[in-house]
N, C-alpha and C positions, 0 to 999 in steps of 0.2 A: 570593485569598490570594497566588498568585504572579503578578507582573506580567510575563508572558512570552507570546510567541506559541507555541502548542503543537500546531498541527494539521499539522505536518510531522514525521514520525518517521523516524529517531531525532532526539531533541531534545538538542542539545549541553548539557553541564554548565555551561560558562562563563556567568557572569551569574546563572544560576539558583542555582548553588552559594552565591553571596554572599547571595542572598535567603533561602535555606534556613537559613543559619547564624543569621540574625536572628529567625527564627520561634520564638516561645515556645509549644511544643506543649501545655503544661499549660493555656493560656488558650483553646484551641480546642475546639469541639464534638467529639463522639466520632469521627465519620467523617473530617473533615479532619485531626484529630489523628493517627489511624492512618496516613493517607496521608502526612502530613508526617514522621512517625517512620520510615516505610518508606523514603522518599526520603533522609532524613538518614543512615540506615544504609548505603544504597548509596553515598552520597557519601563517607562515611568509609572504606568499603572501597576505593573508587576512589582516594582520596587517599593511602592507606597502601601502595599497591602500585606497584611498577615493572613489573609484569607478572604474569600468572598462567597456569597450564595447566589445561585442563579436558578430561576425557574424557566422552563422552556416548554412550549406546546407546538407540536408538529401535526399538521393535518393535510391529507391528500385525497384525491378522488379515487386512488387505487394504490396497491402496493408497488414500490419501486422495483423495476426489473434490472436496469443498468444504473451504474453510478460512475463517478469520476473523482479526481482529487478533491474537488470542492463540493462533492455531493454527500448525500446521506443515505445509508442503507437502512430503511425503516418500513414499518407497517403503515397502514392507512392513518392511524392515530397513535401518537405517542406523547406522553407527559414525562418530562424529565426534571428532577430536582437535584442540583449539584451543590455540594459544600466543599470548598477548597480550604486548605490550611497550610501555613508555613511556620515552623517553629525551629529555630536554629538550623541544624543540618537535616531536619526532617521536613518532608513535604508530602502532600497527598490530597486525595479528594474522594468523597463518597458520592456516587452518581446513581440515583435510583430511577429506573425507567419503568413506566407503566404503559402497557399496550392494551388494545381492545381484547375482550374475552377474558380479562383478568390476568393476562400474562405479565410477569414482571421479571426483571433481571438487573444486574449491577454493572453492566458494561461501562467502561471508562472510569472505573474506580481503581485506585491504587494507593500504595504507601511506599515511600522511597527514602533512603538515607544516603547522604553524600559524604564520602571520606576521601580526602585528597582530590585527585582528578577523576574519581570513579563514583558511580552511582549504582546502588543496589535497589531494585524495584520489585515489588510483588503486586500483581494486579493485571487488569486487562485494559489496554489502551490501543486506539487505532494507530496503525503504522503504515508507512508507504516507503518502499525501497526501490529507488530508481529515479531517473531524470524525467520521465514522461509525465504528462498531466492527465491523459485519458485512461491510462491503464498501467499496471505493472505486472510482469509475467511471474513474479515470485512472491510478492507480498504487497497487497493493496488494502483499501478499506471496503472492498466488495463484500467480504464476509464480516460477520461480527468479530470484534477483537478477541484474541485467544488469551485465556488466563495463563500467566507465565511468571516465572522467577527469572529476572534479567539482571545481568551485570553489564554496564555500559560505561564508556568514557563520558565524563560529565561536560565535555566541551568538544568543539569541532575545529578549533584553531590549531596553529602550529605549536608543537611541543617545545618546551624550554630545554629538554634534555638534548645534549649535543649530538647524540646518535639519532634519536627519533626525529630531530628537527629536519633531517634530510628527506623525510617523507612528505614534508609540507604539511598543511592542515590535514587532520585525519580524525576519523571516528571509528570506534569498534563497539560491537555489542554481541553478546551471546545470551541465548534465552532457552529455557526449558519449560514447555507448556503442555497442557493436556486438553485434548479435544472432547467433544460431547459423549455422553453415554449412549445416546440413541443413534448408533451407527453400526456398520457391519462388524467391526471390532471395537467394542465399547471401550471408552477411556483410553484411546490411542494417545500416545505421547508424541510430541514434536520438538525436535532440536532445531534451533534457528541461530544463524550467526551471519554477521556482515562486517566488512571492513571497507571503508571508502576513504580515499586520500587524493590530494592534489600535488603530484610530484613536480609539476611545472605550472607556471601561470596560465590560467585559462583551461587547463585539462583536469578533469576529475574522473577517477576510476573507482568502480565499486565491485567488490567480490562478495557473492552471496551463496549461502548453502543452508538448505532446510531439509530435514529428514524425519519422516514419520516412523515410529517404532513402538514396541511394547503393546500394551492394552490387554484386555481380558483374554486369558488363555495363551498369552505370549510371554517371553522373557522380559521382566521389568526391573531386574537387579542392576546394580552398578556395573557388574561385569558384562551384562548384556549391552549396556550403554557404551562401554569401552569397545565391544565388538562392533557396534554401529559406527563409531567415529574412526575406527581403524580399518573399516571396509572389509571386515570378515565376511565370508560368503557361505550361503547354504543352498540346498537344492530347492529349485522353484516348484518341484512336484511334491515336496514334503518328505521325501525319502531321507534316510539317515546318511547315505552316501550315494554319489552319482558322478557322472563324467563332468569335467570342467565346463563343457559347453551347456550343461544344464544347471550351472550354478549362477547365482546373482548376489550382489551385496545385500546384507541384511537390512531390512527396512525399505522405505520408499523415499529415494533421494531425488532432490532437485537442486541444481547448482548452476552458476554461470557468472557472467561478467556484464557490467554496463559501463558506459562512458558518457561524458558530456564535455564538449570542446567549444569554448566561446572565443570569439574574435571580433574585430572591428573591420567592416567592409564598407567603403564609401561613407565613412563617419557614422555608420549605423551598426549597432550590436547584433550579431548573429550567434546562434547556438545550434550545433549539430550534435545529436545524441542518439544512443542506441542501447539495446539490451539483448543479450543472448542467453537463454536459460534452457538447460537440457535435463532430461531424465537420466540420472547417473546410473547407467547400467554396466559400465566398464570397470576396469580395475583402478582403484585409487583415484587419481585426478582425471581419468579418462571420461569426460562428460560427453554423452552422445544424445541423439534424438532431440535436437535443439529446435526451439521456437525463437523467432526474432521479432524485435520491435525497433523501428527507426523513426526519428523525428527531426524537425527543423523549426526553429522559432526566431522571431525578430520583433522589432517594434516599429509600427507605422501609425500615424495619426494619434499618437498618445496612447496606443493600445498594444498589448502583447498579442501577436498572431502566431499560431503554431499549427503545423501539419504533421500528423503521425500516422503510421501504419504498422499493423502487426498481423501475424499469421500463426495460429496454433494448429493448423492442419499438418500433423507430423506423422510420418510413417515410421513407427518405432521398431526396433530390432528385438524387443522383448518377446520371448516365446509365450504363446497362449493368449495374446490379445490381437484381435483381427484388425487388419488394415490400418486406417488412420485413427481408429477409435482407441487411442492409448495415452495421449498426452493428459496429464493429471490423473491417470488411472493406474491401478495396480492389482495384480492377481491375488494378493493377500488382503490388502486394505481396499476392498471392493467399493467402498464409499468414495474412494479417490481423494485427491488433494483438495478437500473441501471441509468447511465447518458449518454446521447447520444447513447443509445442502447448497451452499454457495462457495464458488471457487475462492481459495485463499489468495490466488494470484490474479489472473486476468479477469477483468470485469465481464468479458464475453465468453469465458470458460474455454473448453477445448473445441477443436474443429471449427474455428472461427477466423474469418478474414475481415479485418477492420481497417477503415480509412477514416480519419477524423480531421476536421478543420475547425479550429477554435479561436475565439477572440475574447480577450480578458482586458477589461478597462477598470483602472483604479482612479477615482476622482480625488481632487485635493482635499475635499471635506470628509474623506473616508468611505464614501459610497463605493460599491463594487458592482460591476455589470459583467456578465459572461453569456456568450452564445456559442453553441457548438452544433456542428453538423456531422453525423455519422453515416457512413455507408457500410452496412454489415452483410456478410454472407455466412450464414450459420447452417451447420449440419447438412452439407451438400450431398452426402451419401445417404441421408435419411435413416441413419442407424442410431440416432439419439444417444450419443455418448454422455451428454451433460444435462443436468436438471434444468438448465436455463432455457432449453429449447423443447419444442414439441417433437413428435415423430416425423414431422415434415422438414424439408429444407426451407430456409427462410432467407429472402433478400429484403433487407430493411433499409429504408431511408428515414433517418431520425433527426429531428430538429429539437434542441432543448436550450433552455436559458433561464437566467434568474437575475433579479436585481436585489441588492442588499443595502439597507440604509439604517441610520441610527437616529432615534429621537430621545434625547436625554438618556435615561437608563434602559430604554427599549432598543433592541436590535431586531429588525424586521427583514425577512427574506421571502420574496415571492417568486415563484418559478412555474414553468410549464414544460411538458414534453409532447411532441407530436410525432407519430410513427405511421409510415405507410409500408405495408408488408405484402410481398408476393409469396403466397404459399402454394407451390405447384401451379395449378391452373386457377387458383382463387387469389383474391387480394382483400385486404382489410385495412381500415384506418382506425387508429386508437389515439387517445389523448389523455394526458394527466396534468392536473394543476395542483399546486401545493403551496402551503404557507408555513413559515416557521417563525414563531414569536419568542424572543428571549427577554427576560426582565431581570436586571441585577438588583437583588434585594438590599445589598449593602456594599 
């Protein structure tokens, strides 16, 4: 329906807006008609505003442990006040977050300037790279958004340039961010880039590359950055010179590919998708030590149903890291591929086997319902590589869901999670309920 690349979130309106305005929703089947009407509504709201103010209150019976594309990584209680603005080519928002204990931060705040087909942004916004809904192996909303300077294409549709048009719809972003001070190497920097495109109808391909580098006591100059992106190598034992088999590319690299292929079978839409992300320990583009995610989705009974599985139990070839306890880990950046102690990639962190069945229902009045079942196997070797698990192995059966509705200027989301966990010879049952209330001030 929409000729656009859509596996990098957030998806810019430019280009898509023009296509939406041409769609005749009355001529579409029920499910795509509801989706198109919903997008058209958001587009009209966006076009009619020069900015809006929103106040949001989130409360839960406990801190969230796992999240997903529709979820929220938050403490028990969080108050958020957001002010958006749009002036000419400028756009931005200030988002003030207040948590219990007096903690506050400005996640989801940014300022951006659009020039031509490009957008320059400074700030921290939640992003999701990949086609899956339960997790992403390289960048998800599991951790807090990373403050970064980003240069991105301002649309995801087909380029008008006669050479670039052969790529089909495409999107590109490159970002330079900085991680927190309270980690093993304070103020580590992170380079992120992604290119996703649709070379043929129904097929979208994404290429992603993130690399941690610099920080306190490390090289932080422009020449050090050039060494990073040109895959210069140094000795993993810290020596000035060593044999080639003791050398590794500078920084902590993760890179890989994802795809999504959509087709019609028996007059029903199906999507097959996958993601393969590895720790980049080889030379140049030789990505090794890969974790995988695979999924399938379709529509039944007016709902999107998806089945996904991923496995981050990876036996890495990097020296100095034991067994499977290496994915998202690094011998220099010992805090790992994490931000404030949560994985930047997979919701379930490393050494995790996941199977997810989800149902997502959008109603014609704009209400949204989702229910998800997870079967998780975490830390099977009991060596606790990730902060998300205890020192024990865990077999978890988890049921979660929410309902979201709108009353005038109020948006209300109510949800709950239930977990049954086997911990060696013990078992426990836990539950969490939460509510999120948003009110549009103007």
